[in-house]
N, C-alpha and C positions, 0 to 999 in steps of 0.2 A: 456943264455940271446939270443946268437944269434940263437937260436931254435925259441925262443920267437916271433922275430920277421917275420920268417919266416912264422909260424903260423898263425901271423896276418895278414901276406900279404894274403894267401891263402885265410883267412876267408873273407878280403876285394871283392878278385876276387870272391868268391861266392857270399858276397852280390848282388855287383854291376851284375849278373848275373841273380840274384834272383829277383831284380829288374826294368831288364829290360822289358820292355814291360806293368809295371805297370799300372793298369786301376781303375777303381771306382764299378770293382766286386764284393769287397769285403767291399765295405761301408754300411752302416745299412741304412734303409727307412726314410725318414721323420718321427719323430713321433709325434701324433694326440695333439694338444693342449687340455692339461687337463683342467677337469673341474673342478678338486675338487683339492686339497694339505689337504691332511690328515697326522695329525702330530701328533702319539700315544707316549705317555712319559708315561714310568710304572714306580713307587717314590719306589726309593730303591731295580731297580734288578739288579745286580752285572752282570757284561760280560759275566761269563760264564753261567751261568744259562741256556738261552736258547737252547745256542749248547753242555750241558751236558744230558740236557734233551730230546731234539728233537727228539732220536728213539723212545721216549716215549709218545711222540707227536700225535694226529690224525691228517689230513690233515686240513688244514682253518687257524688255528692260527702263531704260531711261522713257523712252516711248510711252509706256504704263501711265506714267505720270502726265506727261502731254495730251494723252487721251483720255485719261479719267481723271487727272484728282488737280488742283493748281500748283503751280510751277512760281515760286517769289523771286524774282528778277535782281533784287537790291538787298541780298540776308549778308549782313556784316557783323562779323564779332565786335564788342564794345569794349573789350576786353584789349591790353596792350600785350600780353606775354600771349603768342599764338602757339601752343606746344601742345603735343595728344592730351597728357595729362587734364591741363586744365580747360582743352575744347572738350572734351567729354565730357566732365565734371558739372562743365556748363549746362550741355544737353540736358544732361540726366535732373539737371537741382532747378535750373532758371533763376540761378543768379554766377555771378561772376566771381574771381577770386576771393573779393572780399566780403562774399558770404558762403562758398561753400570750403575755401579755405585752400583749395588743392594750389598753389602759385606756379609750379612748372612741375617737370619731370622730376627733381630732386633739388635740393635745396637742403641751407644748414637749420637747425633747432635746436637751442640750448648748448650751443656750442659743437655739433654732433654734425656730421652728412644723415639726410633723410633721405630716402625713395618715398615718393607719391601714394603707393599701396604697399609697402615695407610695413611688416609688423612680424619681430622676432616669437612674438608669443604663438602663432600660428604657423605650423611647417607645412611646406607644397609637400603632398601626397608622391612617393615615389624620387624624390630630390632631398639635396643636401643642399639648394639653393635658400637664398633667405625667405621667410616666410612672407605670404601675402595675406591682407587684409583689409577691408572699406575703413579701416579704423580712423583715417587721417581726412576723411570726407567729413565735413562742421557741418552738413545739410540733407536734409531727406531730399529722394529722389522721387518720381512722381510716378515708380514703381512702389517705393516704400509708402506713400499714401493710398495706393491700390492695396496694396495688401491690408492695411491698417481700415480703410471703409469696406473691404469685403467682411470683414475679421475672420482672415487668413485663410479664405478661400479664393482670392487667387492669386497664380504664381508668377514669378519673373525669373526668368532665365537670359544669361547673361554669354553671348564665346564671341572670341578674337585669338586673331594671333599673339595680340599682346594682353600679357596682362594685367595689366594698368587701364584700357580701351575697357577689358570684360568687367574688372571690378569697380569700376568707377559707373560701369552703366547701371548692372545689380545693382548699386545700392547697397543698404545695411542689411536688406532681409530678403532680397532674391539669390540664384545660385549663379558663381562666375564659372567659366571655363576657358583656359587657354593652351597656348601651345609653347611645349618645353623644348626651346632649339636644341638642348642637352641629348635627347632619346628622340627627337620627333613626334613623343606621343603628348595627347592632350590632358592637360591635368587639373586640380582646383588644389583649395587648401582644406587645413582642418579648423577654419572659420566656420565653415558652409558644413561641413560633413566629418562624422569619425571615422569610415571610411568613404574612398572613392566610389559612386554608383556601377552598379555591375554592367551596365550599359557602356559607358566610358572605356571599361577596363576590355570588354567583347569587343570593344570599336578599335581599340589601340590595337587587341590584338590582330585584327584584321592588315594590319602596315601597309593601308594605302601611300604612306609618307614615302617606302621604300619604292614601288612602283612610281610614283612621284619623279622621284626625284633620280630616275634611270633613261626617263625623256628630257633629251635636251630642249630648250625652250626654242622654240622658231615660230616664223611671222605666220598671223593666223592665217592672213588673205594676200592673196598677192600683192605683191608689192609696189604694183602703179596705184593702187588703191588706199594709197597712203598720202597724208599732204607731207610728211617728211620722209625725204628718200636716203636721207646721208646719215648711212648706219657707222659710221668710222670718223664721230668729230672727235677734233684733239681737245677738246676741254671736258669729256667725260672720264670718269676715273674709274666707273665701276668696280666689283670685289672679287676677289679673288680669283676662279678656273671660268667665270662667268666671260671674262672678255669685254670688248666693246664692239662685237660685232656677231650678227645670227650666224647660225644658233650656239644658243649659252647654253657649254655643259655643266653638269654641277658635277664635280670633282673633288675628289680629296678622302680624307677619313671618313669614317661614319657622321663623329660629331661636327666636323666642318660642313660635309653635305646638307646636316639636318640646319644648320645656319646658315648657308647659303639659297637655300631654295625658298625662304622668305624673300629674297631679293628677284622672283619671280612672280606668273602669277597663279603657280600651281600652291603658294603657300592659301589664294583666296580658294581655287578647287578642294584644298583640303579644310578650310573653316568649312564651306556649307557641305561637304559631308557628312562632317560632326554634325551639324544645325539638322539635317535630315536625319538623321537618327534620336539625336536628342526630341526633336516632336513628333517622332513615332515611339517611340521609348516611353516618353513621359505624356503622352496624350494632348500634347499645348494645342492649346484654344479648343479644347471639347472637355473641360470640365467645368462645377458646376458655377464657376465667374469667367469674367475678362482675364485673359492671362495677357502677359509682356514678352514678348520675345524679342531678345536686342540683339543686333550681328555686327560689329564692327570688324570691314574688309580693311588689311593691311600692308597688301601687297604693292598697291598705291606708293605706299609712302617711303617703303623702302625703294621702289623703282624711280622715283621719283628722286630721290638723295642721290642714288648708285650712278643713273643717266642722264639727268634733270628733268625735267614736264616737256623741254620742247626736243624731246629725244626718239627715235624711231624706235624704243623701248617701250618708251610713257604712252604713247600712240597707240601700238598691238594692244598694251595691257589695259586703255581706256575700252578697245572693241573687247575683248576677253571680255571684262569687269561687267560690260553690258548683259554679254551671254551669263554671267554670271547670275546675277542679279535679275534676268530675267526666269532662270531655272528656278532661282529660289521662290521666286512669285507664284509661277506654276504648280510647284508644289503646294505652295501654304493652300493655294485656290482646289486643287484637289483634294486635300487633306481637310481644311477648316472653310475656305470660299474668303473668297477675295471678298466680295459682296458682304459680311459678317467680318471685314479684317480694316481696322483705322493702321494707311501704310506711311510711315513718315522717313523720307534719303535725305540727310545731311553728309556734311565734314566737317572734322574739327581744327580745323584750319586751311589756308592755299601753301601755295608755294610760290618763290619767285627765280627765271632762270639762273643757269650759273654764271657766276660774277664775269669769270674771265669771255663770257660769249656776252655777256654787256657791254664789257669793254672796249670789245671788239667792236664793236657796232656804234662807240663813240662816249657809251654812257659813262658816268663814274661810279666805278664799280671795281670793289675790291675785296681779301680774304684780312677777316681781324684778325690778328697771333693775340692769341690770351696771354703769352708770357708777357708780349712787351706793354698792355691794357695793364697789367700788376705791375710790372716797374714802373710806369708811367704816374703810377696811384699810389708806387710807394716812395716815389722819388721825390715826389711833391711833397708826402706828408714829412718826410726826412728833412727837406728845406725851410716846412713851414716851421716847424718846432724843435729842428737843429738834434736831432737824435738819429742813432745809427744802426738801426735796427728799422726790420720792415714789419709791418703790423697788418696789410692787408693779405689775405692767405688766400683767399677763395672767389674764383669767377663762377659762378653757376648762372649761365643766361637767363635772365637779364640781369644778376646783383653780383654786385661786388659786397661782399663780407671782410670785415676785421677784427681782431682780435681784443673784442671790447674789454676783455680780463686784463689787458697786458696795458691796452691805452689806459685802464684806471691806476695800474700801475703805473706807468710813467707819467700821472700828476698832468695827464694830457684832457683837453676837454672835448669830447665826443663829437657836438654839435657841431665844433668848428674844425674835426677831423673830417668828419663826411665830406664837410664844403667846400675844404682842401681839394679834397679827391676827387667831389662832383664837378667842381671849377678846369682841373685839370684835364678831365679827360675830356670836358665840353670842348677845350679850348685843342682835341689833339683830330686829325685828318679823320672822318670817315664817320663821327659821331655829331648828331645835332642837336642831344639833348643830355642833362644826366642830374637826376633828380634825388634829394637826399630823401633819408625816412625822416626828419624834423621836418623838411617842405611835406609831407605827403600827410603826417599826423595832423599835422596843425592847417590843414584845409588850404596851402600855401602855394599849390601849384596853380600855372596858368590856367585861367577860363574858357578854355578851348576844347575842341574831339579831343587831344591828347593828351590835356590832364586829366581828362576823363576818363580814358581808358586805362592809364597807368595808377590813378588813385581805383578805379576796377578790379588792377590785378595786383593790389599792394594787401598783403595779412600781416599785421603785425605781428613778427616773434620767427616767419619763417622765408619772408621776402629779405632783399640784399638790405644793407647799409644806404647803399649805392643804386639807384635805376640806371641803366643804359640804355640810352636812345639812338640806334647806328641809324646812318643815314641809308634812307632810300639806293638801293641796286645792292649793299655792302653785307659781305659773310661774315657773321659769327655766331664759332661754335666750337665745342671745347677742345677737339681736334681738328684744326681747319684742313688739315690734309685729307681727309677720308672722305667725305661727302664731295657729288658734285654741286648741288644746289640746297637749298635748306630754308627754314620758315622761323619765325619765333619773334617779327616786329610787328609794331601795329599798323606799317602799311599797307596801303587795299591789298596787293596781290597777298597778302598772306592774311587779312580779315573778310575776303570777300568769298562765300563758299556755296551750295546750291540750298535751296532749301523746297524741299517736293511734299505734297500730302494729299493722298485718296483714301478715300472709305464711304461708308454709307453717307444716305445724306449730301455727299460733299461733291460739287458741278466743277466742271471740267472750265477753266480758264486761267489765266496770270495776271499777277500781281504787281506792279512796281513800286509800288510804296514801300521805304524802307523798314526793312523787320533786322529780326538781331535770334540769332540760335538759341539765347537765354528765351525766348518765345514759344520756345517748343515745351519746355515741360508746363507750364501753364496753361497752353493751348490742350493738350490733352489732357490735362487734370480738368478744365472747361467742360470738355468735350465728351469725359465721362462723368460729371458730376458730381468730382470730389476734390475735395483740400487741395490748393497747390505747395507746394514744396516749402518748408522750412525758409528756406532760402532766399526762392523767389521772388525775383525783382521785374523780370522780362512781362510783356502784355501778352493777352488772345490775339493770336493772328488774324487776322479779319479776312472773313470768307466759310471761315469752320465752324464756330460754334452758332452761327445764325443760320448756317443751312442754307443760302443760298448763294447763288451764282456772279459771278465779277460781271456787271452791265457795262458793255465797252458801247456808248456811242461818241462816234468819232473822236476824235481823240480825247475825247472825256470817259474816266473810267468810275462808276460808281456801287458801290459794295453796298446793298441793301442792311441792315444791321436791324438788329431786335430793337435796339432803344428808337423808336419812331420820330426821329426828329424828321423835319422837309424832307430835305433831300432824301431819306431813305422810305416815304409815304411815297415821297413822288418818283422813286427807282421800283418801287415795290408794283405801283401802279401802270409802269411803262410796261416791265418785266411780265404783269397779269395780258396785256393789251397784245401782247408781241405774241 
């Protein structure tokens, strides 16, 4: 102990010596004001994939961030419900479902089914489908805050194959465009415009989708260059005419083909082409103030669901995605300049392997049957309260909903009904826990990481009466026989995603500190010098706002910060002398 004190004293003396004469020689030059914030979200991109394949990617795509930016290797969602809508809302707002209100893709509210961006007051152009708007989003986004801070001079544009991805990234004040699977056109809704912009109509009239549909999806590279060469795994379920092996033809009626193309990399090709036209026609990044362009590429999610993340199809899609990202960045560099663009890449959630494949390897893995879960819940209530009718009517991942009005009419205690259901489900195979609304609202969840994740995903009035946590490697979906693989759990394979950032004043490096996608919005806000979104609970990512590089000293990584602690001063001193 005494020796340690002497060593600490020697270290402090050395530290004082190093700090003597400290000046601003190592301080970074002020970065130019960005013209554009480019947010790229890849749907269902698990965190290990970009780095695992990095040495096989050519320059310009994922390698752009390795060569010019910061990669966060331990980025994980802090909420339990790892679904598309919740993930995109968290990225844009910096909050969890408890703050932004987007608890899942679908839920029940006021006794009725609700879609995450559904709004019957606003119709979709050229479609009789349900209306769409961001009215369900309970927080502002960083794009909203930028528009407010600039007095309306900044603009926000959001594009995706999926309506929910585009709408939630676009926020309340932006413009959102998405793919209509019924006719192959990109659309928007009357929430944003009185009429669809002319450039969108012109682009749709070029009918690029029809040209892409006529090209079967084949391998991009020679077969021997892929890690997985098995092209006919029995666990894969595919979609329609695509089959399980290359090449994958897109066949059927026009409506069927427009839907099937989403399950091929051509969906991202279509999104990219639409984005290019948008940037050119709207002069994105060349206005009076900083603009935001949010792009969510969805093909990875569709391919992962259809063929599984370990398939040859998923690997080929990843190589094609890398080239799509490279093409997007090159296009932005030519028209706006990457030297004046803050680029952020992340994902809305990860994914697990096909459960049958897991089981073949010896894991405890299987598919849940929603009908059986509902039957278990209803039987438990029948026996506990000696009634002869079912009161649990809906399972929308991750929540079970019962008929509260009928429960009141029967004179049942809803708190006890919740607990009876939760106990029955928790004792069923393939479930680790089931938590009740009362437990969550009263702060009675276990003080564990899982308890925090479940609480972060809960929004009263939308979340279920009982929240399910299924066991690792088990599959839960509304239709258990459609998808090969899925996501939605609080387990590591679903929460781990990439976060990569590059832009003016940001140095190259990697950071292994634990961070979260909810940190992106407050980081962008701090970088731009604006207020964070109203529901933001994230923290500013290290290495971005301080505009100084990660400093790797052996196994010790130091990130100099503007708050001048002794550690930060020492790191700056060493950085200056290097």
